[in-house]
mmCIF file as gemmi writes it, N, C-alpha and C atoms, coordinates in Angstrom:
data_model
loop_
_atom_site.group_PDB
_atom_site.id
_atom_site.type_symbol
_atom_site.label_atom_id
_atom_site.label_alt_id
_atom_site.label_comp_id
_atom_site.label_asym_id
_atom_site.label_entity_id
_atom_site.label_seq_id
_atom_site.pdbx_PDB_ins_code
_atom_site.Cartn_x
_atom_site.Cartn_y
_atom_site.Cartn_z
_atom_site.occupancy
_atom_site.B_iso_or_equiv
_atom_site.pdbx_formal_charge
_atom_site.auth_seq_id
_atom_site.auth_asym_id
_atom_site.pdbx_PDB_model_num
ATOM 1 N N . MET Axp A 1 ? 0.715 -1.065 0.26 1 0 ? 1 A 1
ATOM 2 C CA . MET Axp A 1 ? 0.179 0.293 -0.05 1 0 ? 1 A 1
ATOM 3 C C . MET Axp A 1 ? 0.744 1.41 -0.011 1 0 ? 1 A 1
ATOM 4 N N . SER Axp A 2 ? 0.298 2.326 -0.722 1 0 ? 2 A 1
ATOM 5 C CA . SER Axp A 2 ? 1.19 3.39 -0.703 1 0 ? 2 A 1
ATOM 6 C C . SER Axp A 2 ? 0.346 4.885 -0.187 1 0 ? 2 A 1
ATOM 7 N N . TYR Axp A 3 ? 1.172 5.813 -0.04 1 0 ? 3 A 1
ATOM 8 C CA . TYR Axp A 3 ? 0.149 7.007 0.278 1 0 ? 3 A 1
ATOM 9 C C . TYR Axp A 3 ? -0.24 7.632 -1.034 1 0 ? 3 A 1
ATOM 10 N N . VAL Axp A 4 ? -1.46 8.395 -0.585 1 0 ? 4 A 1
ATOM 11 C CA . VAL Axp A 4 ? -1.646 9.154 -2.021 1 0 ? 4 A 1
ATOM 12 C C . VAL Axp A 4 ? -1.801 10.585 -1.449 1 0 ? 4 A 1
ATOM 13 N N . ILE Axp A 5 ? -2.021 11.727 -2.348 1 0 ? 5 A 1
ATOM 14 C CA . ILE Axp A 5 ? -2.085 13.075 -2.057 1 0 ? 5 A 1
ATOM 15 C C . ILE Axp A 5 ? -3.408 13.471 -2.79 1 0 ? 5 A 1
ATOM 16 N N . THR Axp A 6 ? -3.982 14.093 -1.988 1 0 ? 6 A 1
ATOM 17 C CA . THR Axp A 6 ? -5.642 14.345 -2.836 1 0 ? 6 A 1
ATOM 18 C C . THR Axp A 6 ? -5.603 16.231 -2.774 1 0 ? 6 A 1
ATOM 19 N N . ASP Axp A 7 ? -6.981 16.257 -2.916 1 0 ? 7 A 1
ATOM 20 C CA . ASP Axp A 7 ? -7.158 17.871 -3.541 1 0 ? 7 A 1
ATOM 21 C C . ASP Axp A 7 ? -6.968 19.002 -2.531 1 0 ? 7 A 1
ATOM 22 N N . ARG Axp A 8 ? -6.608 18.144 -1.115 1 0 ? 8 A 1
ATOM 23 C CA . ARG Axp A 8 ? -6.187 19.31 -0.225 1 0 ? 8 A 1
ATOM 24 C C . ARG Axp A 8 ? -5.033 20.212 -0.555 1 0 ? 8 A 1
ATOM 25 N N . CYS Axp A 9 ? -4.162 19.405 -1.477 1 0 ? 9 A 1
ATOM 26 C CA . CYS Axp A 9 ? -2.965 19.843 -1.906 1 0 ? 9 A 1
ATOM 27 C C . CYS Axp A 9 ? -3.099 20.936 -2.812 1 0 ? 9 A 1
ATOM 28 N N . VAL Axp A 10 ? -4.328 21.054 -3.893 1 0 ? 10 A 1
ATOM 29 C CA . VAL Axp A 10 ? -4.22 21.797 -4.75 1 0 ? 10 A 1
ATOM 30 C C . VAL Axp A 10 ? -4.249 23.301 -4.386 1 0 ? 10 A 1
ATOM 31 N N . GLY Axp A 11 ? -3.503 24.326 -5.1 1 0 ? 11 A 1
ATOM 32 C CA . GLY Axp A 11 ? -3.252 25.249 -4.919 1 0 ? 11 A 1
ATOM 33 C C . GLY Axp A 11 ? -2.431 25.519 -3.668 1 0 ? 11 A 1
ATOM 34 N N . ASN Axp A 12 ? -2.287 24.961 -2.683 1 0 ? 12 A 1
ATOM 35 C CA . ASN Axp A 12 ? -1.461 24.732 -1.961 1 0 ? 12 A 1
ATOM 36 C C . ASN Axp A 12 ? 0.433 24.373 -2.093 1 0 ? 12 A 1
ATOM 37 N N . LYS Axp A 13 ? 0.309 23.168 -2.225 1 0 ? 13 A 1
ATOM 38 C CA . LYS Axp A 13 ? 1.957 22.712 -2.379 1 0 ? 13 A 1
ATOM 39 C C . LYS Axp A 13 ? 2.651 23.049 -1.814 1 0 ? 13 A 1
ATOM 40 N N . ASP Axp A 14 ? 2.547 22.675 -0.343 1 0 ? 14 A 1
ATOM 41 C CA . ASP Axp A 14 ? 3.317 23.178 0.561 1 0 ? 14 A 1
ATOM 42 C C . ASP Axp A 14 ? 4.632 22.493 0.613 1 0 ? 14 A 1
ATOM 43 N N . ALA Axp A 15 ? 4.549 21.29 -0.118 1 0 ? 15 A 1
ATOM 44 C CA . ALA Axp A 15 ? 6.103 20.619 -0.603 1 0 ? 15 A 1
ATOM 45 C C . ALA Axp A 15 ? 6.944 20.164 1.03 1 0 ? 15 A 1
ATOM 46 N N . SER Axp A 16 ? 6.484 20.394 1.81 1 0 ? 16 A 1
ATOM 47 C CA . SER Axp A 16 ? 7.14 20.011 3.282 1 0 ? 16 A 1
ATOM 48 C C . SER Axp A 16 ? 7.239 18.451 3.059 1 0 ? 16 A 1
ATOM 49 N N . CYS Axp A 17 ? 6.273 17.575 2.294 1 0 ? 17 A 1
ATOM 50 C CA . CYS Axp A 17 ? 6.434 16.272 2.12 1 0 ? 17 A 1
ATOM 51 C C . CYS Axp A 17 ? 7.797 15.998 1.396 1 0 ? 17 A 1
ATOM 52 N N . THR Axp A 18 ? 8.189 16.614 0.106 1 0 ? 18 A 1
ATOM 53 C CA . THR Axp A 18 ? 9.258 16.514 -0.639 1 0 ? 18 A 1
ATOM 54 C C . THR Axp A 18 ? 10.723 16.286 0.177 1 0 ? 18 A 1
ATOM 55 N N . GLU Axp A 19 ? 10.458 17.275 0.98 1 0 ? 19 A 1
ATOM 56 C CA . GLU Axp A 19 ? 11.855 17.29 1.857 1 0 ? 19 A 1
ATOM 57 C C . GLU Axp A 19 ? 11.869 16.15 3.141 1 0 ? 19 A 1
ATOM 58 N N . VAL Axp A 20 ? 11.107 15.441 3.468 1 0 ? 20 A 1
ATOM 59 C CA . VAL Axp A 20 ? 10.917 14.478 4.188 1 0 ? 20 A 1
ATOM 60 C C . VAL Axp A 20 ? 10.807 13.496 3.526 1 0 ? 20 A 1
ATOM 61 N N . CYS Axp A 21 ? 10.734 12.899 2.571 1 0 ? 21 A 1
ATOM 62 C CA . CYS Axp A 21 ? 10.591 11.427 1.457 1 0 ? 21 A 1
ATOM 63 C C . CYS Axp A 21 ? 11.85 10.866 1.536 1 0 ? 21 A 1
ATOM 64 N N . PRO Axp A 22 ? 11.834 9.773 1.782 1 0 ? 22 A 1
ATOM 65 C CA . PRO Axp A 22 ? 13.466 9.523 1.682 1 0 ? 22 A 1
ATOM 66 C C . PRO Axp A 22 ? 13.916 8.774 0.56 1 0 ? 22 A 1
ATOM 67 N N . VAL Axp A 23 ? 12.567 8.465 -0.378 1 0 ? 23 A 1
ATOM 68 C CA . VAL Axp A 23 ? 13.168 8.168 -1.841 1 0 ? 23 A 1
ATOM 69 C C . VAL Axp A 23 ? 12.69 8.709 -2.607 1 0 ? 23 A 1
ATOM 70 N N . ASP Axp A 24 ? 12.229 10.071 -2.43 1 0 ? 24 A 1
ATOM 71 C CA . ASP Axp A 24 ? 12.369 11.226 -3.336 1 0 ? 24 A 1
ATOM 72 C C . ASP Axp A 24 ? 11.139 10.539 -4.326 1 0 ? 24 A 1
ATOM 73 N N . CYS Axp A 25 ? 10.086 10.1 -3.934 1 0 ? 25 A 1
ATOM 74 C CA . CYS Axp A 25 ? 8.717 9.799 -4.945 1 0 ? 25 A 1
ATOM 75 C C . CYS Axp A 25 ? 7.87 10.745 -5.039 1 0 ? 25 A 1
ATOM 76 N N . ILE Axp A 26 ? 8.198 11.915 -4.167 1 0 ? 26 A 1
ATOM 77 C CA . ILE Axp A 26 ? 6.591 13.158 -4.785 1 0 ? 26 A 1
ATOM 78 C C . ILE Axp A 26 ? 7.208 13.861 -5.381 1 0 ? 26 A 1
ATOM 79 N N . HIS Axp A 27 ? 6.383 14.14 -6.556 1 0 ? 27 A 1
ATOM 80 C CA . HIS Axp A 27 ? 6.725 15.407 -7.575 1 0 ? 27 A 1
ATOM 81 C C . HIS Axp A 27 ? 5.499 15.745 -8.174 1 0 ? 27 A 1
ATOM 82 N N . PRO Axp A 28 ? 5.898 17.03 -8.407 1 0 ? 28 A 1
ATOM 83 C CA . PRO Axp A 28 ? 6.974 17.845 -8.955 1 0 ? 28 A 1
ATOM 84 C C . PRO Axp A 28 ? 7.785 18.428 -7.264 1 0 ? 28 A 1
ATOM 85 N N . THR Axp A 29 ? 8.806 18.72 -7.363 1 0 ? 29 A 1
ATOM 86 C CA . THR Axp A 29 ? 9.338 19.119 -6.121 1 0 ? 29 A 1
ATOM 87 C C . THR Axp A 29 ? 9.872 20.54 -6.609 1 0 ? 29 A 1
ATOM 88 N N . PRO Axp A 30 ? 9.702 21.547 -5.296 1 0 ? 30 A 1
ATOM 89 C CA . PRO Axp A 30 ? 10.127 23.051 -6.077 1 0 ? 30 A 1
ATOM 90 C C . PRO Axp A 30 ? 11.275 23.114 -6.642 1 0 ? 30 A 1
ATOM 91 N N . ASP Axp A 31 ? 12.322 22.46 -6.527 1 0 ? 31 A 1
ATOM 92 C CA . ASP Axp A 31 ? 13.235 22.674 -7.729 1 0 ? 31 A 1
ATOM 93 C C . ASP Axp A 31 ? 13.041 21.907 -9.214 1 0 ? 31 A 1
ATOM 94 N N . GLU Axp A 32 ? 12.197 21.022 -9.282 1 0 ? 32 A 1
ATOM 95 C CA . GLU Axp A 32 ? 11.789 20.719 -10.629 1 0 ? 32 A 1
ATOM 96 C C . GLU Axp A 32 ? 11.065 21.404 -11.399 1 0 ? 32 A 1
ATOM 97 N N . ALA Axp A 33 ? 11.348 21.46 -13.134 1 0 ? 33 A 1
ATOM 98 C CA . ALA Axp A 33 ? 10.427 22.01 -13.778 1 0 ? 33 A 1
ATOM 99 C C . ALA Axp A 33 ? 9 21.537 -13.698 1 0 ? 33 A 1
ATOM 100 N N . GLY Axp A 34 ? 8.162 22.778 -13.632 1 0 ? 34 A 1
ATOM 101 C CA . GLY Axp A 34 ? 6.827 22.425 -13.721 1 0 ? 34 A 1
ATOM 102 C C . GLY Axp A 34 ? 5.991 22.525 -12.383 1 0 ? 34 A 1
ATOM 103 N N . PHE Axp A 35 ? 7.09 22.572 -11.28 1 0 ? 35 A 1
ATOM 104 C CA . PHE Axp A 35 ? 6.458 23.033 -9.932 1 0 ? 35 A 1
ATOM 105 C C . PHE Axp A 35 ? 5.192 24.021 -9.803 1 0 ? 35 A 1
ATOM 106 N N . ALA Axp A 36 ? 5.655 25.348 -10.709 1 0 ? 36 A 1
ATOM 107 C CA . ALA Axp A 36 ? 4.983 26.643 -10.478 1 0 ? 36 A 1
ATOM 108 C C . ALA Axp A 36 ? 3.668 26.099 -11.066 1 0 ? 36 A 1
ATOM 109 N N . GLU Axp A 37 ? 3.67 25.35 -12.23 1 0 ? 37 A 1
ATOM 110 C CA . GLU Axp A 37 ? 2.497 25.33 -13.064 1 0 ? 37 A 1
ATOM 111 C C . GLU Axp A 37 ? 1.764 23.988 -12.462 1 0 ? 37 A 1
ATOM 112 N N . ALA Axp A 38 ? 1.972 23.135 -11.644 1 0 ? 38 A 1
ATOM 113 C CA . ALA Axp A 38 ? 1.302 22.135 -11.352 1 0 ? 38 A 1
ATOM 114 C C . ALA Axp A 38 ? 0.238 22.325 -10.215 1 0 ? 38 A 1
ATOM 115 N N . GLU Axp A 39 ? -0.967 21.844 -10.587 1 0 ? 39 A 1
ATOM 116 C CA . GLU Axp A 39 ? -1.943 22.055 -9.889 1 0 ? 39 A 1
ATOM 117 C C . GLU Axp A 39 ? -1.553 21.41 -8.266 1 0 ? 39 A 1
ATOM 118 N N . MET Axp A 40 ? -1.058 20.632 -8.195 1 0 ? 40 A 1
ATOM 119 C CA . MET Axp A 40 ? -0.854 19.775 -6.897 1 0 ? 40 A 1
ATOM 120 C C . MET Axp A 40 ? 0.245 18.954 -6.943 1 0 ? 40 A 1
ATOM 121 N N . LEU Axp A 41 ? 1.05 18.364 -6.023 1 0 ? 41 A 1
ATOM 122 C CA . LEU Axp A 41 ? 2.051 17.213 -5.923 1 0 ? 41 A 1
ATOM 123 C C . LEU Axp A 41 ? 1.29 15.699 -5.995 1 0 ? 41 A 1
ATOM 124 N N . TYR Axp A 42 ? 2.267 15.034 -6.555 1 0 ? 42 A 1
ATOM 125 C CA . TYR Axp A 42 ? 1.681 13.872 -6.467 1 0 ? 42 A 1
ATOM 126 C C . TYR Axp A 42 ? 2.799 12.643 -6.05 1 0 ? 42 A 1
ATOM 127 N N . ILE Axp A 43 ? 2.294 11.585 -5.467 1 0 ? 43 A 1
ATOM 128 C CA . ILE Axp A 43 ? 3.188 10.093 -4.875 1 0 ? 43 A 1
ATOM 129 C C . ILE Axp A 43 ? 2.948 9.059 -5.982 1 0 ? 43 A 1
ATOM 130 N N . ASP Axp A 44 ? 4.311 9.015 -6.405 1 0 ? 44 A 1
ATOM 131 C CA . ASP Axp A 44 ? 4.658 7.461 -7.229 1 0 ? 44 A 1
ATOM 132 C C . ASP Axp A 44 ? 4.304 6.172 -6.506 1 0 ? 44 A 1
ATOM 133 N N . PRO Axp A 45 ? 3.255 5.733 -6.812 1 0 ? 45 A 1
ATOM 134 C CA . PRO Axp A 45 ? 3.116 4.538 -6.081 1 0 ? 45 A 1
ATOM 135 C C . PRO Axp A 45 ? 4.003 3.45 -6.264 1 0 ? 45 A 1
ATOM 136 N N . GLY Axp A 46 ? 4.639 2.967 -7.496 1 0 ? 46 A 1
ATOM 137 C CA . GLY Axp A 46 ? 5.433 2.282 -7.267 1 0 ? 46 A 1
ATOM 138 C C . GLY Axp A 46 ? 6.983 2.508 -6.572 1 0 ? 46 A 1
ATOM 139 N N . GLU Axp A 47 ? 7.167 3.562 -6.358 1 0 ? 47 A 1
ATOM 140 C CA . GLU Axp A 47 ? 8.255 4.067 -5.55 1 0 ? 47 A 1
ATOM 141 C C . GLU Axp A 47 ? 8.17 4.212 -3.982 1 0 ? 47 A 1
ATOM 142 N N . CYS Axp A 48 ? 6.62 4.635 -3.181 1 0 ? 48 A 1
ATOM 143 C CA . CYS Axp A 48 ? 6.312 4.97 -2.289 1 0 ? 48 A 1
ATOM 144 C C . CYS Axp A 48 ? 6.929 3.523 -1.117 1 0 ? 48 A 1
ATOM 145 N N . ILE Axp A 49 ? 7.476 3.711 -0.111 1 0 ? 49 A 1
ATOM 146 C CA . ILE Axp A 49 ? 7.887 2.73 0.528 1 0 ? 49 A 1
ATOM 147 C C . ILE Axp A 49 ? 7.145 2.638 1.889 1 0 ? 49 A 1
ATOM 148 N N . ASP Axp A 50 ? 5.948 3.375 1.818 1 0 ? 50 A 1
ATOM 149 C CA . ASP Axp A 50 ? 4.891 3.215 3.208 1 0 ? 50 A 1
ATOM 150 C C . ASP Axp A 50 ? 5.898 3.657 4.452 1 0 ? 50 A 1
ATOM 151 N N . CYS Axp A 51 ? 6.541 4.781 4.763 1 0 ? 51 A 1
ATOM 152 C CA . CYS Axp A 51 ? 7.484 4.928 5.841 1 0 ? 51 A 1
ATOM 153 C C . CYS Axp A 51 ? 6.465 6.07 6.512 1 0 ? 51 A 1
ATOM 154 N N . ASP Axp A 52 ? 5.62 6.803 6.024 1 0 ? 52 A 1
ATOM 155 C CA . ASP Axp A 52 ? 4.469 7.359 7.045 1 0 ? 52 A 1
ATOM 156 C C . ASP Axp A 52 ? 5.027 8.995 6.952 1 0 ? 52 A 1
ATOM 157 N N . ALA Axp A 53 ? 6.484 9.114 6.362 1 0 ? 53 A 1
ATOM 158 C CA . ALA Axp A 53 ? 6.786 10.4 6.867 1 0 ? 53 A 1
ATOM 159 C C . ALA Axp A 53 ? 6.385 11.279 6.221 1 0 ? 53 A 1
ATOM 160 N N . CYS Axp A 54 ? 5.634 11.742 4.978 1 0 ? 54 A 1
ATOM 161 C CA . CYS Axp A 54 ? 4.836 12.684 4.219 1 0 ? 54 A 1
ATOM 162 C C . CYS Axp A 54 ? 3.528 12.576 4.666 1 0 ? 54 A 1
ATOM 163 N N . PHE Axp A 55 ? 3.245 11.638 5.107 1 0 ? 55 A 1
ATOM 164 C CA . PHE Axp A 55 ? 1.592 11.914 6.008 1 0 ? 55 A 1
ATOM 165 C C . PHE Axp A 55 ? 1.783 12.549 7.366 1 0 ? 55 A 1
ATOM 166 N N . GLU Axp A 56 ? 2.899 12.42 8.033 1 0 ? 56 A 1
ATOM 167 C CA . GLU Axp A 56 ? 3.159 12.982 9.422 1 0 ? 56 A 1
ATOM 168 C C . GLU Axp A 56 ? 3.58 14.317 8.976 1 0 ? 56 A 1
ATOM 169 N N . SER Axp A 57 ? 4.156 14.986 7.723 1 0 ? 57 A 1
ATOM 170 C CA . SER Axp A 57 ? 4.554 16.394 7.517 1 0 ? 57 A 1
ATOM 171 C C . SER Axp A 57 ? 3.617 17.308 7.087 1 0 ? 57 A 1
ATOM 172 N N . CYS Axp A 58 ? 2.649 16.898 6.327 1 0 ? 58 A 1
ATOM 173 C CA . CYS Axp A 58 ? 1.837 17.562 5.818 1 0 ? 58 A 1
ATOM 174 C C . CYS Axp A 58 ? 0.597 18.499 6.405 1 0 ? 58 A 1
ATOM 175 N N . PRO Axp A 59 ? 1.181 19.962 6.39 1 0 ? 59 A 1
ATOM 176 C CA . PRO Axp A 59 ? 0.145 20.668 7.541 1 0 ? 59 A 1
ATOM 177 C C . PRO Axp A 59 ? -1.519 20.828 6.893 1 0 ? 59 A 1
ATOM 178 N N . VAL Axp A 60 ? -1.457 20.151 5.46 1 0 ? 60 A 1
ATOM 179 C CA . VAL Axp A 60 ? -2.67 20.687 5.332 1 0 ? 60 A 1
ATOM 180 C C . VAL Axp A 60 ? -3.538 19.415 5.074 1 0 ? 60 A 1
ATOM 181 N N . LYS Axp A 61 ? -2.958 17.938 5.928 1 0 ? 61 A 1
ATOM 182 C CA . LYS Axp A 61 ? -3.604 17.09 5.89 1 0 ? 61 A 1
ATOM 183 C C . LYS Axp A 61 ? -3.972 16.374 4.455 1 0 ? 61 A 1
ATOM 184 N N . ALA Axp A 62 ? -3.256 16.543 3.589 1 0 ? 62 A 1
ATOM 185 C CA . ALA Axp A 62 ? -3.627 16.004 2.389 1 0 ? 62 A 1
ATOM 186 C C . ALA Axp A 62 ? -3.401 14.419 2.026 1 0 ? 62 A 1
ATOM 187 N N . ILE Axp A 63 ? -2.701 14.207 2.653 1 0 ? 63 A 1
ATOM 188 C CA . ILE Axp A 63 ? -2.089 12.699 2.281 1 0 ? 63 A 1
ATOM 189 C C . ILE Axp A 63 ? -2.764 11.371 3.07 1 0 ? 63 A 1
ATOM 190 N N . TYR Axp A 64 ? -3.219 10.328 2.557 1 0 ? 64 A 1
ATOM 191 C CA . TYR Axp A 64 ? -3.711 9.435 3.219 1 0 ? 64 A 1
ATOM 192 C C . TYR Axp A 64 ? -3.055 8.229 2.55 1 0 ? 64 A 1
ATOM 193 N N . PRO Axp A 65 ? -2.943 7.06 3.679 1 0 ? 65 A 1
ATOM 194 C CA . PRO Axp A 65 ? -2.35 5.843 3.183 1 0 ? 65 A 1
ATOM 195 C C . PRO Axp A 65 ? -3.794 5.345 2.075 1 0 ? 65 A 1
ATOM 196 N N . LYS Axp A 66 ? -3.18 4.639 1.173 1 0 ? 66 A 1
ATOM 197 C CA . LYS Axp A 66 ? -4.089 4.504 0.246 1 0 ? 66 A 1
ATOM 198 C C . LYS Axp A 66 ? -5.52 3.843 0.462 1 0 ? 66 A 1
ATOM 199 N N . GLY Axp A 67 ? -5.391 2.462 1.522 1 0 ? 67 A 1
ATOM 200 C CA . GLY Axp A 67 ? -6.342 1.896 1.954 1 0 ? 67 A 1
ATOM 201 C C . GLY Axp A 67 ? -7.274 2.726 3.094 1 0 ? 67 A 1
ATOM 202 N N . GLN Axp A 68 ? -6.826 4.024 3.413 1 0 ? 68 A 1
ATOM 203 C CA . GLN Axp A 68 ? -7.777 4.933 4.019 1 0 ? 68 A 1
ATOM 204 C C . GLN Axp A 68 ? -8.239 5.788 3.559 1 0 ? 68 A 1
ATOM 205 N N . LEU Axp A 69 ? -8.552 5.974 2.354 1 0 ? 69 A 1
ATOM 206 C CA . LEU Axp A 69 ? -8.86 7.235 1.736 1 0 ? 69 A 1
ATOM 207 C C . LEU Axp A 69 ? -10.475 7.09 1.716 1 0 ? 69 A 1
ATOM 208 N N . PRO Axp A 70 ? -10.974 8.265 2.29 1 0 ? 70 A 1
ATOM 209 C CA . PRO Axp A 70 ? -12.653 8.271 2.245 1 0 ? 70 A 1
ATOM 210 C C . PRO Axp A 70 ? -12.782 8.163 0.914 1 0 ? 70 A 1
ATOM 211 N N . ALA Axp A 71 ? -14.416 7.556 0.827 1 0 ? 71 A 1
ATOM 212 C CA . ALA Axp A 71 ? -14.966 7.388 -0.256 1 0 ? 71 A 1
ATOM 213 C C . ALA Axp A 71 ? -14.883 8.373 -1.443 1 0 ? 71 A 1
ATOM 214 N N . ASP Axp A 72 ? -15.207 9.578 -1.07 1 0 ? 72 A 1
ATOM 215 C CA . ASP Axp A 72 ? -15.136 10.78 -2.092 1 0 ? 72 A 1
ATOM 216 C C . ASP Axp A 72 ? -13.708 11.004 -2.594 1 0 ? 72 A 1
ATOM 217 N N . LEU Axp A 73 ? -12.783 10.315 -1.964 1 0 ? 73 A 1
ATOM 218 C CA . LEU Axp A 73 ? -11.193 10.828 -2.773 1 0 ? 73 A 1
ATOM 219 C C . LEU Axp A 73 ? -10.438 9.264 -2.967 1 0 ? 73 A 1
ATOM 220 N N . VAL Axp A 74 ? -11.183 8.458 -3.306 1 0 ? 74 A 1
ATOM 221 C CA . VAL Axp A 74 ? -10.605 7.068 -3.885 1 0 ? 74 A 1
ATOM 222 C C . VAL Axp A 74 ? -10.095 7.491 -5.148 1 0 ? 74 A 1
ATOM 223 N N . HIS Axp A 75 ? -10.722 8.179 -5.917 1 0 ? 75 A 1
ATOM 224 C CA . HIS Axp A 75 ? -10.109 8.576 -7.379 1 0 ? 75 A 1
ATOM 225 C C . HIS Axp A 75 ? -8.965 9.327 -7.415 1 0 ? 75 A 1
ATOM 226 N N . PHE Axp A 76 ? -8.46 9.83 -6.113 1 0 ? 76 A 1
ATOM 227 C CA . PHE Axp A 76 ? -7.612 9.921 -6.168 1 0 ? 76 A 1
ATOM 228 C C . PHE Axp A 76 ? -5.995 9.107 -6.181 1 0 ? 76 A 1
ATOM 229 N N . ALA Axp A 77 ? -6.49 8.053 -5.962 1 0 ? 77 A 1
ATOM 230 C CA . ALA Axp A 77 ? -4.987 6.863 -6.26 1 0 ? 77 A 1
ATOM 231 C C . ALA Axp A 77 ? -5.027 6.592 -7.398 1 0 ? 77 A 1
ATOM 232 N N . GLU Axp A 78 ? -5.758 6.738 -8.279 1 0 ? 78 A 1
ATOM 233 C CA . GLU Axp A 78 ? -5.702 6.682 -9.866 1 0 ? 78 A 1
ATOM 234 C C . GLU Axp A 78 ? -4.968 7.69 -10.167 1 0 ? 78 A 1
ATOM 235 N N . ILE Axp A 79 ? -5.508 9.256 -9.692 1 0 ? 79 A 1
ATOM 236 C CA . ILE Axp A 79 ? -4.973 10.265 -10.196 1 0 ? 79 A 1
ATOM 237 C C . ILE Axp A 79 ? -3.308 10.104 -10.093 1 0 ? 79 A 1
ATOM 238 N N . ASN Axp A 80 ? -3.059 9.83 -9.047 1 0 ? 80 A 1
ATOM 239 C CA . ASN Axp A 80 ? -1.385 9.797 -8.549 1 0 ? 80 A 1
ATOM 240 C C . ASN Axp A 80 ? -0.391 9.147 -9.07 1 0 ? 80 A 1
ATOM 241 N N . ALA Axp A 81 ? -1.309 7.523 -9.748 1 0 ? 81 A 1
ATOM 242 C CA . ALA Axp A 81 ? -0.864 6.695 -10.158 1 0 ? 81 A 1
ATOM 243 C C . ALA Axp A 81 ? -0.487 6.804 -11.652 1 0 ? 81 A 1
ATOM 244 N N . ALA Axp A 82 ? -1.618 7.546 -12.405 1 0 ? 82 A 1
ATOM 245 C CA . ALA Axp A 82 ? -1.793 7.895 -13.774 1 0 ? 82 A 1
ATOM 246 C C . ALA Axp A 82 ? -0.436 9.003 -14.175 1 0 ? 82 A 1
ATOM 247 N N . ARG Axp A 83 ? -0.069 9.883 -13.037 1 0 ? 83 A 1
ATOM 248 C CA . ARG Axp A 83 ? 1.052 11.04 -13.155 1 0 ? 83 A 1
ATOM 249 C C . ARG Axp A 83 ? 2.31 9.905 -13.809 1 0 ? 83 A 1
ATOM 250 N N . PHE Axp A 84 ? 2.37 8.916 -13.201 1 0 ? 84 A 1
ATOM 251 C CA . PHE Axp A 84 ? 3.631 8.15 -13.338 1 0 ? 84 A 1
ATOM 252 C C . PHE Axp A 84 ? 3.74 7.278 -14.14 1 0 ? 84 A 1
ATOM 253 N N . ALA Axp A 85 ? 2.487 6.719 -14.906 1 0 ? 85 A 1
ATOM 254 C CA . ALA Axp A 85 ? 2.448 5.756 -16.018 1 0 ? 85 A 1
ATOM 255 C C . ALA Axp A 85 ? 3.3 5.971 -17.044 1 0 ? 85 A 1
ATOM 256 N N . ALA Axp A 86 ? 3.929 4.765 -17.475 1 0 ? 86 A 1
ATOM 257 C CA . ALA Axp A 86 ? 4.871 5.028 -18.512 1 0 ? 86 A 1
ATOM 258 C C . ALA Axp A 86 ? 4.592 5.615 -20.346 1 0 ? 86 A 1
């Protein structure tokens, strides 16, 4: 199970999660191209190691464990995954 960033990140992009992620699976980071234009940040489910660091660091509580997403936010699991689809 991975973590998922939801719509509370839209327009906020605090990015504290990118600073604490030990495997750099959250993008775009503030130093990457496209950060300013991105609506929100996304977690790569294939790279996430379920360490809980991003969940604890998010000041707007936009991040959930995939298995604990509220019903109205379940679609964000697919949105995050689609961002990293090859």
